[in-house]
N, C-alpha and C positions, 0 to 999 in steps of 0.2 A: 766543661766538656763541649757544649754546643759552640762556644766561642772558638775553641780550637778547630772544630770541623769547618766553621765559616772561614777562619783564617787560612786553613789549609786549601779549601776550595778556591779562595780568592788568589792564593799564590799559584795554583795550578792554571787557572784562567790567565793570570797575568803572564806566566811563563809562556803559555801557548801564543798569546798575543804577540809577545816580543819576538819569539821564534818565528811566527808567521810573518812579521814585518821584515825581519832580516833574510827570510827565504823567498821574499817577493810573493807573498800570499799563496805559497804552495800548499800549506795545510788547509787553508779555506777552500781552495779549489778542489782538493781531494775530498773534503767533506761534502762539498757541493755535488760532486760527481757520484759519490756513494748514495746520497739522499735522493738524487734524481733517478738513479737506477732502481732504488727501492720503490719510489712512488710511480714509476712508469706503468706497472700493471694496474694500479688503482685509477690512474688518469685514463687509461684505455678502456677500462670497465665503465667508468663514468661516462665517457664519450659514446660508448656503445649504447647504453641504456638511454641516453638522451635522444639519439637518433632513432632508436627502436620505438620509443613512446611517441615521438613526433609523427612516425609513419603509421602507427597502429592505434587509432582512436577507438576507445571502448564506449559502447553506448548501452545504457542500462534501461530496459523496458519495465515499466511498472504498471501492473494491471489496475483497473479501476477498483477503488475502495481498499485495495490491498495495502496501501501505504498508511492506513489508519490503524497501526499496531496498538497505539495507546488506548483505542476505543474498543479493543476486542474484549469480549466477555465469555466466560466459561459456561458451557452447557452442562448442567448437572444431571438431568434426566429428561425423559420424554414419555408422554402418554398419548392416547388417541387423538385428543384435541389440541394438545400444545406441548410446550417445552419449559422446563425450569431453568432459569438462568441466574448465576451468581452476581450479586451487587448490581442489580438492575434498578437504578435510583431514579430514572426519569422515564416518562412515556414517550412513545414514538413507534417507529417501525423497526423490525429486525431483518437484517440481510445476512446471508452466509458469506464465506470467503471469496465467492465469485461474484458478489454483488446482486445475487438473486433474492427476491422477497421471500422471507420465511413466514412472517406473521406480524401481529399487532400486539403491542404491550397491553396486557389487561390488569396486571398487578405489579407494583413496584416494591422494592425493599431489598434486604440483604439476599433473599431468595425471591426473585420475581417470576412472573408467569407470562408466557407469550402464547397467544392463540394462533395456531396455524391458519394461514389465510384461506386455505381450502376448506377449513371448518368454520369460516366466518361468512358474513354478508356485507357487501359493499359495492359501490358503483365502479364500473370499468370503462375503459376506452377501447373500442375496436377499430383498428387501423386497416380499413379496406383499401381496395385498389385506388378508387377515385373519391373517397370520402372518409371522414372520421365519425364514428357512431358511438352514442352513449348507451351503455347497457347496465345490467345489474346482475351480479353474481350471487347465487345462493344454491347450496346443496348440489354442486358439481354441474349446475346449469346456468346459462345466461339468458336473460330475457331482455328484449328490446322494447322499451315503453313507447317509442314513436310508432303511432298506428299506420303511418304512411309507408314505413319500411317493412318489407317482407323478409323475415329472418332467413328463410330457405334460399334467398338470393344473395346472402351476405357471406363473404369469406375474408379473413384477415387475422392478423395477430391480435392478441388480447393483452392489454396492459392495466395496471392500476390506474384508476381514473386520474387524468391530469389535473383535476380540480382538488384532489386530495394531496396532503403534504408528500413531497418527493415523487409524486406521480409522473410529472413531466420529466424529471431527472431520469428516472428508471426507464421511461420510454425512449428518451434520447439516446440512452446507452444500450438499448435493445434488450433489456431485462423483462421479457414477456412472461405471462402466466400460462400460455398455451395458444391454441389457434381455434378460431371459430370457422366451421366449414359447413355451409349450406344448412344452417339452423342448429348444428350440434357443436358442443364445446369439447375439444380434445385437450384436456387438462395436462399441464406439465408440472409435476410436483418436484420441487428442487430438493437436493441433498442437504440434510441438516449437518453442517460441519461441527467439529469439536468446539470451536470457538466462533462466535458470531459478533456482529457490529450493530450498535444502536445508532439509528439516525433520529435525533431528538425531535419531538413534536415542536412546531413552531408557530402554528396558526393562531395561538392565544398570546403569543409574546409581542406581536407588533403593536405599537402604540399609534 
C-alpha cells in the first residue's frame, strides 16, 4: 500500500514537472506568486518588530540585594527580641528585601534565630559632616568613647561599624540605622519582610 502511494506521488510530481517545462515555467511562477502573497504579511510583521525593538531599548533596574533570590529565607515567626527563620544554616547578618539590617544570627539550624539589631549591643559608625566617629549602641542609645568629642555637638547618620562584617558595604549603599542628633539617637527600625537574606559571616574564613 505504501509503495503505491509513493509511486502515485512520484507520478504526480513528474507530470507537474513535465507540464511546467512545456508551459515555460508557468506553473512554477504561479506557485511562487501565491506563496509570496501568503508570506507578505509575515514578512511585514517581522520587519515592523525588528525596527520597533531597535528604536525602543528596554532597561531593567535591579535594586540592591534584590537579585539574590536564591538566598532568600522564610521568616516563620517573631518575638520581642528576634525572629525565627527557616533553614538558617550559617552565621552572619540578616537584611530585609530593601537591604536594611534586621539583625544578627544567634542560632543556626532548620529553624534558626536572629536577634534584632535594636535588641543587641555593637559598635557603630557615625558619619558626621566633617568627620567619622566610632560609637557604641546599647539599649536604644549610643555612647561615644572618645573623651575629646562632645556628643551634644555631633550630628550624622549612624551605620553598622565599618570594622564589622558588611559594615562598610551597608554604609556605602546608605543603609543606616538612624540618625544621631546633638547627643540623642533617633532610631530607624526597619520593616521585617516575609523573606529575608543572609549575608554569611566571613571574618573567620580568611586564611
